[in-house]
N, CA and C of each residue as an Amber inpcrd file, in Angstrom:
protein
   117
 115.5610000 282.2960000 239.2710000 116.0620000 283.1790000 238.2170000
 115.3620000 284.5410000 238.3250000 116.1480000 285.5750000 238.4120000
 115.5660000 286.9050000 238.5730000 115.4990000 287.6300000 237.2290000
 114.7270000 288.7030000 237.2020000 114.6180000 289.4920000 235.9760000
 115.9800000 290.0390000 235.5920000 116.7740000 290.4030000 236.5890000
 118.0980000 290.9590000 236.3060000 118.9670000 289.9420000 235.5720000
 118.9390000 288.6940000 236.0290000 119.7560000 287.6710000 235.3820000
 119.2540000 287.3920000 233.9750000 117.9340000 287.4500000 233.7890000
 117.3820000 287.2560000 232.4470000 117.8420000 288.3860000 231.5350000
 117.7890000 289.6210000 232.0400000 118.2400000 290.7540000 231.2230000
 119.7200000 290.6080000 230.8720000 120.5060000 290.0590000 231.7850000
 121.9290000 289.8860000 231.5030000 122.1330000 288.9170000 230.3430000
 121.3010000 287.8870000 230.2660000 121.5020000 286.8540000 229.2520000
 121.0320000 287.3270000 227.8860000 119.7860000 287.7850000 227.7760000
 119.2870000 288.1600000 226.4520000 118.4680000 289.4400000 226.4530000
 118.2600000 290.0240000 227.6290000 117.4370000 291.2270000 227.7060000
 118.1100000 292.4440000 227.0990000 119.4250000 292.5150000 227.2360000
 120.1240000 293.6950000 226.7300000 119.9690000 293.8080000 225.2240000
 120.0410000 292.6800000 224.5290000 119.8810000 292.7050000 223.0700000
 118.4940000 293.2210000 222.7040000 117.4660000 292.6770000 223.3890000
 116.1120000 293.1030000 223.0820000 115.8970000 294.5480000 223.5120000
 116.4260000 294.8930000 224.6870000 116.2030000 296.2340000 225.2070000
 116.7970000 297.2870000 224.2910000 117.9950000 297.0190000 223.7800000
 118.6620000 298.0090000 222.9390000 117.8660000 298.2630000 221.6690000
 117.1080000 297.2530000 221.2130000 116.3640000 297.4080000 219.9580000
 114.9440000 297.8900000 220.1980000 114.2940000 297.3500000 221.2490000
 112.8520000 297.5280000 221.3680000 112.4040000 298.2710000 222.6240000
 113.3370000 298.6080000 223.5090000 112.9190000 299.1930000 224.7820000
 112.0980000 300.4620000 224.5570000 112.5040000 301.2710000 223.5770000
 111.7910000 302.5160000 223.3360000 110.3950000 302.2480000 222.7770000
 110.2180000 301.1000000 222.0900000 108.9250000 300.8060000 221.4840000
 108.0530000 299.9540000 222.3870000 108.6690000 298.9650000 223.0450000
 107.8990000 298.0100000 223.8360000 108.3500000 298.0460000 225.2930000
 108.3980000 299.2300000 225.8530000 108.9220000 299.3680000 227.2140000
 108.0840000 298.5550000 228.1990000 106.7830000 298.7880000 228.2140000
 105.9270000 298.0740000 229.1620000 105.6950000 296.6370000 228.7130000
 105.6190000 296.4200000 227.4010000 105.3920000 295.0620000 226.9070000
 106.5750000 294.1670000 227.2420000 107.7830000 294.7310000 227.2530000
 108.9750000 293.9490000 227.5830000 108.8560000 293.3740000 228.9850000
 108.3490000 294.1610000 229.9130000 108.1900000 293.6740000 231.2810000
 107.1590000 292.5510000 231.3300000 106.0900000 292.6810000 230.5400000
 105.0620000 291.6340000 230.5170000 105.6420000 290.3480000 229.9440000
 106.4270000 290.4560000 228.8900000 107.0520000 289.2770000 228.2860000
 107.9770000 288.6170000 229.2900000 108.7620000 289.4150000 230.0040000
 109.6770000 288.8540000 231.0020000 108.8940000 288.1410000 232.0950000
 107.7930000 288.7510000 232.5390000 107.0180000 288.1260000 233.6150000
 106.4440000 286.8020000 233.1520000 105.9200000 286.7590000 231.9110000
 105.3820000 285.5050000 231.3910000 106.4820000 284.4690000 231.2330000
 107.6700000 284.9050000 230.8490000 108.7920000 283.9810000 230.7150000
 109.1610000 283.3960000 232.0700000 109.1870000 284.2380000 233.0810000
 109.5070000 283.7630000 234.4330000 108.4270000 282.7910000 234.9110000
 107.1690000 283.1210000 234.6580000 106.0890000 282.2400000 235.0860000
 106.1930000 280.8920000 234.3880000 106.5690000 280.8950000 233.1120000
 106.7040000 279.6310000 232.3930000 107.8480000 278.8020000 232.9600000
 108.9080000 279.4790000 233.4560000 110.0200000 278.7500000 234.0670000
 109.6130000 278.1780000 235.4190000 108.8250000 278.9310000 236.1810000
 108.4030000 278.4660000 237.5070000 107.4070000 277.3120000 237.3520000
 106.4290000 277.5030000 236.4920000 105.4010000 276.4840000 236.2660000
 105.7210000 275.7740000 234.9670000
């Protein structure tokens, strides 16, 4: 599962609301989510 596919599913909703506030934090959350899926 790639970050792009994650953004397609639920990232757009979060991005539209919080991207301006949590731009870098959003990437950290996505990375932790991916790590939790892998491990």
